[in-house]
PLY file of the C-alpha trace (Angstrom):
ply
format ascii 1.0
element vertex 275
property float x
property float y
property float z
element edge 274
property int vertex1
property int vertex2
end_header
42.62 -37.57 -55.78
45.64 -36.86 -53.59
46.75 -33.57 -52.07
50.33 -32.30 -52.06
51.00 -29.36 -49.74
54.11 -27.19 -49.68
54.49 -25.09 -46.54
56.76 -22.05 -46.28
57.07 -20.16 -42.98
58.24 -16.69 -42.02
57.47 -14.77 -45.19
57.19 -10.99 -45.13
54.04 -9.37 -46.44
54.46 -8.64 -50.12
57.19 -11.23 -50.65
57.11 -12.54 -54.21
57.54 -16.19 -55.10
57.46 -18.32 -58.23
56.21 -21.90 -57.98
55.59 -24.60 -60.59
52.00 -24.86 -61.77
52.51 -28.59 -62.30
52.40 -31.03 -65.19
50.72 -34.24 -66.31
52.35 -37.66 -66.68
50.93 -41.08 -67.59
50.70 -41.83 -63.85
48.93 -38.68 -62.63
48.27 -35.02 -63.29
48.11 -31.80 -61.30
44.42 -30.91 -61.55
44.40 -27.69 -59.50
46.52 -25.46 -57.28
45.51 -23.10 -54.49
47.13 -20.83 -51.88
46.53 -19.94 -48.26
48.54 -17.14 -46.69
48.91 -15.40 -50.04
47.39 -15.08 -53.49
48.19 -16.12 -57.02
48.97 -12.80 -58.68
49.59 -14.21 -62.16
50.14 -17.40 -64.12
53.29 -16.99 -66.23
53.73 -19.36 -69.20
57.13 -20.71 -70.18
57.26 -19.87 -73.90
58.81 -23.13 -75.14
58.02 -25.92 -72.67
54.26 -25.98 -72.24
54.71 -25.24 -68.53
53.73 -22.33 -66.32
54.78 -20.68 -63.09
52.49 -19.35 -60.39
53.51 -15.85 -59.33
52.56 -15.69 -55.66
52.24 -12.63 -53.42
52.64 -13.51 -49.73
50.42 -11.95 -47.07
53.02 -12.35 -44.33
53.56 -15.33 -42.05
53.11 -18.95 -43.14
52.06 -19.78 -46.69
50.74 -23.10 -47.98
50.60 -24.07 -51.64
48.25 -27.01 -52.27
48.13 -29.21 -55.37
45.28 -31.58 -56.16
46.76 -34.67 -57.85
44.45 -36.75 -60.05
45.30 -40.34 -61.04
46.11 -41.09 -64.66
47.14 -38.68 -67.35
48.31 -38.33 -70.96
51.59 -39.51 -72.44
54.66 -37.48 -71.61
54.75 -34.34 -73.79
56.97 -34.48 -76.86
58.67 -31.21 -75.92
60.08 -32.91 -72.83
62.27 -35.09 -75.07
63.24 -32.43 -77.60
66.89 -31.28 -77.56
67.28 -27.60 -76.69
70.38 -25.45 -76.97
71.05 -24.57 -73.33
74.22 -24.88 -71.32
72.46 -27.41 -69.11
71.70 -29.87 -71.92
74.24 -29.30 -74.71
77.06 -31.88 -74.49
80.68 -30.90 -74.94
82.14 -32.31 -78.16
84.13 -35.03 -76.40
81.08 -36.12 -74.35
79.01 -36.29 -77.52
81.61 -38.38 -79.35
82.14 -40.74 -76.41
78.39 -41.22 -75.94
77.84 -42.14 -79.59
80.70 -44.64 -79.46
79.52 -46.25 -76.18
75.96 -46.67 -77.40
77.16 -48.14 -80.70
79.53 -50.55 -78.95
76.64 -51.79 -76.78
74.58 -52.57 -79.86
72.41 -49.46 -79.89
68.73 -49.40 -79.00
67.73 -50.29 -75.44
71.17 -51.78 -74.82
72.73 -48.46 -75.82
70.52 -46.60 -73.36
71.43 -49.02 -70.57
75.13 -48.62 -71.38
74.96 -44.83 -71.09
73.00 -45.09 -67.83
75.71 -47.37 -66.44
78.43 -44.99 -67.64
76.78 -42.00 -65.93
76.41 -44.01 -62.73
80.10 -44.94 -62.85
81.18 -41.28 -63.07
79.53 -39.97 -59.88
79.71 -40.42 -56.12
76.49 -39.25 -54.51
76.97 -35.94 -52.67
75.70 -32.36 -52.54
78.74 -30.36 -53.69
78.98 -26.61 -53.23
80.33 -26.35 -56.77
78.67 -28.39 -59.49
80.70 -30.18 -62.15
79.30 -27.96 -64.92
79.38 -24.60 -63.14
80.94 -21.96 -65.36
80.73 -24.07 -68.52
78.71 -23.48 -71.69
78.30 -27.21 -72.36
78.06 -30.34 -70.22
81.67 -31.55 -69.80
82.89 -35.09 -70.38
83.83 -36.98 -67.20
86.19 -39.66 -68.40
87.94 -40.88 -65.25
87.53 -41.00 -61.49
84.45 -40.11 -59.46
82.80 -36.70 -59.40
80.63 -35.67 -56.42
77.08 -34.97 -57.52
73.43 -35.08 -56.53
70.45 -36.14 -58.61
70.66 -32.76 -60.39
74.25 -33.33 -61.52
73.87 -37.02 -62.40
70.77 -36.43 -64.50
72.20 -33.35 -66.22
75.06 -35.53 -67.38
72.83 -38.47 -68.33
70.38 -36.42 -70.40
73.20 -34.72 -72.31
74.86 -38.08 -72.98
71.67 -39.83 -74.10
70.62 -37.02 -76.42
74.12 -36.84 -77.91
73.75 -40.52 -78.87
70.41 -39.82 -80.55
68.08 -41.10 -77.81
64.96 -39.33 -76.58
65.55 -38.36 -72.95
63.62 -36.08 -70.61
64.62 -34.49 -67.30
61.68 -34.60 -64.86
61.45 -33.16 -61.35
59.16 -32.65 -58.42
59.17 -34.32 -55.01
59.93 -37.81 -53.72
58.41 -38.84 -50.40
60.33 -41.70 -48.76
58.05 -44.27 -47.16
60.14 -44.22 -43.97
59.51 -40.47 -43.53
55.73 -40.78 -43.62
55.11 -38.67 -46.71
57.25 -35.66 -45.73
60.24 -34.09 -47.47
62.05 -30.76 -47.55
63.80 -30.99 -50.93
63.07 -31.51 -54.60
64.08 -34.59 -56.57
64.67 -35.30 -60.26
64.93 -38.32 -62.53
65.27 -39.21 -66.22
62.70 -40.63 -68.62
63.71 -42.25 -71.91
61.47 -43.07 -74.86
62.69 -45.47 -77.52
60.79 -47.60 -80.05
57.56 -46.86 -78.18
58.95 -47.99 -74.82
59.15 -45.50 -71.93
61.67 -46.16 -69.16
62.40 -44.35 -65.88
65.91 -43.98 -64.47
66.74 -42.84 -60.94
70.48 -43.39 -60.53
70.66 -41.26 -57.37
68.17 -43.44 -55.49
69.99 -46.59 -56.50
73.18 -45.04 -55.10
71.66 -43.73 -51.87
69.79 -46.95 -51.08
72.63 -49.28 -52.11
70.43 -51.02 -54.66
73.19 -51.92 -57.07
73.33 -50.96 -60.75
70.52 -48.63 -61.84
67.58 -50.30 -63.54
64.39 -49.08 -65.15
62.09 -48.26 -62.20
60.05 -45.22 -61.30
60.34 -45.92 -57.57
63.38 -48.14 -56.95
63.16 -47.36 -53.23
59.88 -47.39 -51.27
57.97 -44.13 -51.47
55.88 -41.90 -53.70
56.78 -39.18 -56.16
54.95 -36.30 -57.82
56.21 -34.70 -61.04
55.76 -30.92 -61.22
57.85 -30.00 -64.24
60.43 -30.99 -66.83
63.47 -29.76 -68.74
66.19 -27.25 -67.92
66.54 -23.64 -68.97
63.31 -21.77 -68.10
62.12 -18.19 -68.67
59.09 -16.66 -66.98
57.65 -13.17 -67.30
58.29 -10.54 -69.93
60.32 -7.41 -70.59
62.45 -6.26 -67.66
60.58 -8.66 -65.39
61.87 -11.88 -66.97
63.18 -14.44 -64.49
65.63 -17.01 -65.87
65.97 -20.31 -64.01
67.74 -23.62 -64.51
64.47 -25.28 -63.44
61.44 -24.63 -61.28
60.86 -27.69 -59.13
59.77 -25.93 -55.93
58.86 -22.38 -54.85
61.64 -19.79 -55.06
61.75 -16.30 -53.59
62.24 -13.48 -56.08
64.32 -10.64 -54.67
63.99 -6.93 -55.41
66.74 -7.39 -57.98
64.68 -10.03 -59.78
67.02 -12.87 -58.85
65.69 -16.14 -57.42
66.63 -17.44 -53.98
65.74 -20.45 -51.84
62.53 -20.67 -49.84
62.89 -23.19 -46.96
59.89 -25.49 -47.13
58.22 -28.67 -45.96
56.25 -30.73 -48.48
53.66 -33.31 -47.46
51.82 -36.00 -49.41
49.29 -38.43 -48.01
50.24 -42.01 -48.85
47.98 -43.54 -51.52
0 1
1 2
2 3
3 4
4 5
5 6
6 7
7 8
8 9
9 10
10 11
11 12
12 13
13 14
14 15
15 16
16 17
17 18
18 19
19 20
20 21
21 22
22 23
23 24
24 25
25 26
26 27
27 28
28 29
29 30
30 31
31 32
32 33
33 34
34 35
35 36
36 37
37 38
38 39
39 40
40 41
41 42
42 43
43 44
44 45
45 46
46 47
47 48
48 49
49 50
50 51
51 52
52 53
53 54
54 55
55 56
56 57
57 58
58 59
59 60
60 61
61 62
62 63
63 64
64 65
65 66
66 67
67 68
68 69
69 70
70 71
71 72
72 73
73 74
74 75
75 76
76 77
77 78
78 79
79 80
80 81
81 82
82 83
83 84
84 85
85 86
86 87
87 88
88 89
89 90
90 91
91 92
92 93
93 94
94 95
95 96
96 97
97 98
98 99
99 100
100 101
101 102
102 103
103 104
104 105
105 106
106 107
107 108
108 109
109 110
110 111
111 112
112 113
113 114
114 115
115 116
116 117
117 118
118 119
119 120
120 121
121 122
122 123
123 124
124 125
125 126
126 127
127 128
128 129
129 130
130 131
131 132
132 133
133 134
134 135
135 136
136 137
137 138
138 139
139 140
140 141
141 142
142 143
143 144
144 145
145 146
146 147
147 148
148 149
149 150
150 151
151 152
152 153
153 154
154 155
155 156
156 157
157 158
158 159
159 160
160 161
161 162
162 163
163 164
164 165
165 166
166 167
167 168
168 169
169 170
170 171
171 172
172 173
173 174
174 175
175 176
176 177
177 178
178 179
179 180
180 181
181 182
182 183
183 184
184 185
185 186
186 187
187 188
188 189
189 190
190 191
191 192
192 193
193 194
194 195
195 196
196 197
197 198
198 199
199 200
200 201
201 202
202 203
203 204
204 205
205 206
206 207
207 208
208 209
209 210
210 211
211 212
212 213
213 214
214 215
215 216
216 217
217 218
218 219
219 220
220 221
221 222
222 223
223 224
224 225
225 226
226 227
227 228
228 229
229 230
230 231
231 232
232 233
233 234
234 235
235 236
236 237
237 238
238 239
239 240
240 241
241 242
242 243
243 244
244 245
245 246
246 247
247 248
248 249
249 250
250 251
251 252
252 253
253 254
254 255
255 256
256 257
257 258
258 259
259 260
260 261
261 262
262 263
263 264
264 265
265 266
266 267
267 268
268 269
269 270
270 271
271 272
272 273
273 274
């Protein structure tokens, strides 16, 4: 059993947060979650994804969210791979057509998946842009020339839309990655893509291949040294009910919920003891 802690400082008494309750993967599963410096006011299910959010009421001052991580778990849930009609996952018509043609030209199957991974990698330069390539769009646009600045969020949004357009099962997974050189500490979420084809599950982390200069992306859960914990999957989440519904692209880490019901960032430090 490992422990993941997420520390948030400087919260006012009564501040409201939402945090992922966690998920299970074949590698490990979140077995329990607890809070110091606050309380879990409610557990809010996501109605379509088999996930839940912890609604947390802060007591004021520092707050620590702790997850107990157990080794081993079930297969990835089917819903993670299921296409959903959201603006984060629906491909524009030209992206869909191009993806089908690229996968077919590569021979389909695993070769088709690899071809679309390589195409997504060729369309991005790793960066954290202020404006994302799909901001203001109702479908994931086709990037057909040049390099577009993007982080793991952007790259994997594009890759999942492309893979699904070509008929492949693809899931968008997120949580934390703890680089070995940082001693099990991070202050940001991370995401990656899982494909499932003909009974074979593969893991794709294009962003880490780019950042570490590892060359073309290959199937690897940890292409660079470190450890990761998955806390959720998919894009387009809804938590709560009635006037209190909070709509999010994803819930990878705690977010502050303002008086207007809108989410905002919660500066944090996450820690994981090395296995």
